[in-house]
C-alpha positions in Angstrom: -2.4 19.7 -43.8 -5.8 18.0 -44.1 -4.4 14.8 -42.6 -3.7 16.7 -39.4 -7.3 17.8 -38.9 -9.0 16.0 -36.0 -12.7 16.7 -36.0 -14.5 15.7 -32.8 -18.1 14.8 -32.6 -19.8 14.4 -29.2 -21.9 11.3 -29.4 -24.4 9.7 -27.0 -26.3 7.9 -29.7 -29.4 10.1 -29.2 -31.3 11.6 -32.2 -29.6 15.0 -31.6 -26.0 13.5 -31.6 -26.8 11.5 -34.8 -28.1 14.7 -36.4 -24.8 16.4 -35.5 -22.8 13.5 -36.9 -24.8 13.5 -40.2 -24.3 17.3 -40.4 -20.5 17.0 -39.8 -20.1 14.3 -42.4 -22.1 16.3 -44.9 -20.5 19.7 -44.2 -17.2 19.5 -42.4 -15.4 16.2 -43.0 -13.0 16.0 -46.0 -10.6 13.5 -47.3 -7.7 12.7 -45.0 -9.5 14.0 -41.8 -9.6 12.0 -38.5 -13.2 11.9 -37.4 -13.2 11.2 -33.6 -16.4 10.3 -31.9 -16.2 11.4 -28.2 -18.5 9.4 -25.9 -18.9 10.3 -22.2 -20.3 7.6 -19.9 -21.3 8.0 -16.2 -18.5 7.2 -13.9 -17.9 3.7 -12.8 -19.9 1.9 -15.5 -17.9 -1.1 -16.7 -18.3 -4.9 -16.7 -17.5 -6.4 -13.3 -15.3 -9.0 -15.0 -12.8 -6.5 -16.3 -9.7 -6.4 -14.1 -8.6 -3.0 -15.1 -10.5 0.2 -14.9 -11.0 0.9 -18.6 -11.3 4.7 -18.1 -7.7 4.8 -17.1 -6.5 2.8 -20.1 -8.8 3.8 -23.0 -6.9 5.0 -26.0 -8.4 5.9 -29.4 -10.5 3.0 -30.5 -10.4 2.2 -34.3 -13.6 1.8 -36.2 -13.2 -1.9 -36.6 -13.2 -2.3 -32.8 -16.1 -0.1 -32.0 -18.2 -1.9 -34.6 -17.7 -5.0 -32.5 -20.4 -5.3 -29.9 -18.4 -7.6 -27.6 -15.5 -5.2 -27.4 -17.8 -2.2 -26.8 -19.8 -4.0 -24.1 -16.6 -3.9 -22.0 -16.7 -0.1 -22.2 -20.4 0.2 -21.4 -21.0 1.7 -24.8 -23.5 0.4 -27.3 -23.3 2.3 -30.6 -26.6 2.0 -32.5 -26.7 0.7 -36.1 -27.6 4.1 -37.6 -24.5 5.7 -36.1 -22.3 2.8 -37.2 -23.7 3.0 -40.8 -23.0 6.8 -40.9 -19.4 6.4 -39.9 -18.6 3.3 -41.9 -20.1 4.9 -45.0 -18.2 8.1 -44.4 -14.9 6.3 -43.8 -15.3 4.3 -47.1 -16.5 7.2 -49.3 -14.5 10.1 -47.9 -11.3 8.1 -47.1 -11.2 9.3 -43.5 -10.0 7.6 -40.4 -12.8 7.1 -37.8 -11.9 6.6 -34.1 -13.7 6.7 -30.8 -12.5 8.0 -27.5 -14.5 7.2 -24.3 -14.4 9.3 -21.2 -16.2 8.7 -17.9 -17.6 11.6 -15.9 -19.5 14.8 -16.4 -20.0 15.3 -20.2 -19.4 19.1 -20.0 -16.0 18.8 -18.4 -14.9 15.7 -20.3 -15.7 17.1 -23.8 -13.6 20.1 -22.9 -10.9 17.7 -21.6 -11.0 15.8 -24.9 -10.3 18.9 -26.9 -7.0 19.3 -25.2 -5.9 15.7 -24.6 -6.7 14.2 -28.1 -6.2 17.2 -29.3 -9.1 18.2 -31.5 -9.1 20.9 -34.2 -12.8 21.5 -33.7 -15.7 19.8 -32.0 -19.3 19.4 -33.1 -22.1 18.9 -30.6 -25.8 18.3 -30.9 -28.4 20.4 -29.1 -31.3 18.6 -27.5 -33.5 21.7 -27.6 -34.2 22.0 -23.9 -36.5 24.7 -22.8 -35.2 27.5 -20.6 -36.4 25.9 -17.4 -35.0 22.4 -18.1 -31.7 24.0 -19.3 -31.5 26.0 -16.1 -32.1 22.9 -13.9 -30.1 20.3 -15.9 -27.5 22.5 -17.4 -26.7 22.6 -21.1 -23.7 20.6 -22.3 -23.5 22.5 -25.6 -23.6 25.8 -23.8 -20.9 24.8 -21.4 -18.6 23.5 -24.2 -19.2 26.7 -26.3 -18.1 28.9 -23.4 -15.2 26.8 -22.2 -13.7 25.0 -25.2 -10.2 25.9 -26.4 -11.1 25.2 -30.1 -14.0 26.1 -32.4 -17.3 24.6 -31.5 -20.3 24.0 -33.7 -23.7 23.3 -32.2 -26.1 21.6 -34.5 -29.7 22.2 -33.6 -32.0 19.2 -33.5 -35.2 19.7 -35.5 -38.0 17.4 -34.4 
């Protein structure tokens, strides 16, 4: 049954998303799981040389490919070395499969879409710690996902 678990982690390579990733690896991930990094990019950001619109064709990207900066440049995603270190170490030590799925659009809606289309057993998101005013103006991705997701959601607080 463990091999069927697909644990999603919302990543934007910010300190709060790396904190959520570390927490997930330490507390949730177990042997045989699929760890799926879900990245959401603004719409329309892709290399002009690409003939196809990647957001229409993106499947789950294996760890070996998203460690390759040339491949990831085509998707407009630049994973940072710390995130890559966390996932490669987890894959090696815990014997999990690490994949990435990229969406383009509003992060709130696309994270909820990922839950249903991948499908995910649960999703873990970081919390930037926005104050009440900023959260009211900008909207909270984690709050939206908690209230609209069709699977369990864990919000990992970012401590400065």
